[in-house]
N, C-alpha and C positions, 0 to 999 in steps of 0.2 A: 592411551599412553600417558603416564603421569611424569611430567618433567620437573616436578618439585624435588629438590634435594632432600635426602633424609636428614632429620634433625638429630644431631649427635653432639656430644660434648666437643667444644673447641677451646683451644688455648690461644689467646692472642698475645703477640709479643709485647713486652713492657716498654721496649724502645727499639730504635733502629740498630742494626748491627754495624752500621757504618761508623767510621771514626776517622779522624784526621789530626795531624800535628800542625796543620796550618793555623796561623794566628790571624785574627781579624781585628780591625780597628773598631772602636765603639760606633763610629758612623756606619760601617758595614753591618754590624749587628743590628743597629737601630733600623736600617733599611730592610733587613730580613724580617724584623718584628713588624714593621709597618706593613709590609707586603702581606704577611700571613694574617695580621689583625684586620686589615681593611678588606681582604677577601671575604672574611666572615661577616663583616658589617654589610658588605654588598649582598652576600647570599641571603642573609636574614631580611634585609630591606626588600629585595626583589621577591622573595617568598611571601612576605607579609603584604606587599602591594598587590600581588596576584590574588591572594586570599581575600584581601579587602575588596578588590574589584568583584569577586564572585559572591562573597558572603556579607559584605557591608562593614561598617565601622566597628561592629562588635568584635571583630577579629583583633583589633588593637587592644581592646579591654582584656580579652583572653590572653593575648601575648604579654601584656603588662603583669597580669596576675601570675602567669607561669614564670616569667623572669624574676619577679619578686620572690616567689616560692623557692626558686633555685638559690637565690641569695640567702633566704631564710634558713634553708637546710644547711648551707655552708656555715652560716653564723652559729647555728645550733651545734654543729660538729665542732667548731672552734671552742664554743663554750664548754663542751664536754672535755675537750683536751685540756683546757685551762683548769677545770675542776679536778681532773685526774692528776694534774701536776700540783694540786693544792695551792693554786694561785688565785688571786682575787679576780672576779669577773667585773672589772670596772673600766673606766675610760683609759686609764694608764695601760692596762694589759691589752685592751683593744687597739690602742695606738701602736703598740709594738707589732701587732699582727698586720695592721694596715700598711705601716711604713717599713716594708721590707726592701732589700737591695734592688730587686728588679723594678719595683714601683718607684723607688728614688731615682734610679738611673733613667729609666725609660719615660716615665710620666712626670718627672720632676716633683715627685710626691714629698710633701712636708706635712708633719702632724704636730699640732700644738694643743696641749691640754691646759686649760686655765679654769680651775675649780670644777664647776659642773658643765663646762663647755669644751668640746673637742672640735677643732677646726682642721679639716683636711684640705690642703691646697695642692693642686696639680697644675703645672704650666704647659702641659701637652696632652693632646688626645688626637689620635689619627682619624677617628670616626667622622667628625663633622666635615672635614676636608673631603673625604671620600664621598659622602652623601651629596655634598655640593658638586663635586666632579661628575656625579651621576645625573646631574641636572635637577636635583630636588630644590625647590624654592626654600627660602629661609624658614618659613613656618614648619615645613615638613622636616627639615634638618633638626630644628629644635624639638619637634615631636619625637623623632628617633633618639635624640640625646636623652630626653627625659624617660623614654622607654628603656633604654639601656641602663640608665641610672637606677632603675628599680632593683637591679641585682645588688647594688650597694645598700640601698635602703633596706631591702630584705635581710641582708647580711648583718647589718647593725641591729635590727629589731629581733633577729633570730639569736644573736649573741647574748642579748640581755633584754628581756621584755620591758624593762623600765626605761630603755633608751628609745629615742625617736630621732630620725634623720631628716634633715632638710637639705635638698640638693639644688644647686644653682643652674645645672645644665650648661649648655653651650652659650647661653646669653652672656654669662660672666666671662667665659673663655674668650668669646669674640670681642667683647667690649673692653675687658680689663686684662686680658692675657692669662687669666687663671680660672680654673674650674674649682669650685669649693663645695664642701659638704660640711654641715654643722650637725654635731651630735650632742643632744642634751638629754637629761633625765626628763621623762614626761612630766609636764606641769611646771618645769623650771622656766623662769622668765626668759623672754626672747630679746 
């Protein structure tokens, strides 16, 4: 007896059919976002820890490359969108894509472009706190921060191959209250 379902075309819903007229405060929305975001940071960390235990440290290298590539694909897609709109693929256009309403409200995102340097500053990230609550020591928390940062590094470098990103991870967030990313043209002075 074959218990496997037949593979046929399926159409997945684009969104929930649920709706409400209820209004929420920003603190309530932030709480919802934190809960959903940190669930995923926990899932990924637990999965990677189990894989690392079974297969060794190479798992983290593979994860880093995969996460970077996800970001790279996202950046390349954004570059195509900018090109189709006949806009410049420069730091200014990238700044507008990075500093959107949700990022500004939820993460405290601010972007500044000064010549050949773009500085992205965020004063909140729910991930490190969750990893710490899971019992991870500080070196492991920072390792996961830098791992998750690979999506941003990939996005920058996929957006424009002339750009490179430097990320501060949670060290800066924990010590100075902000997480920062610096984007420069490759070869520009640091």
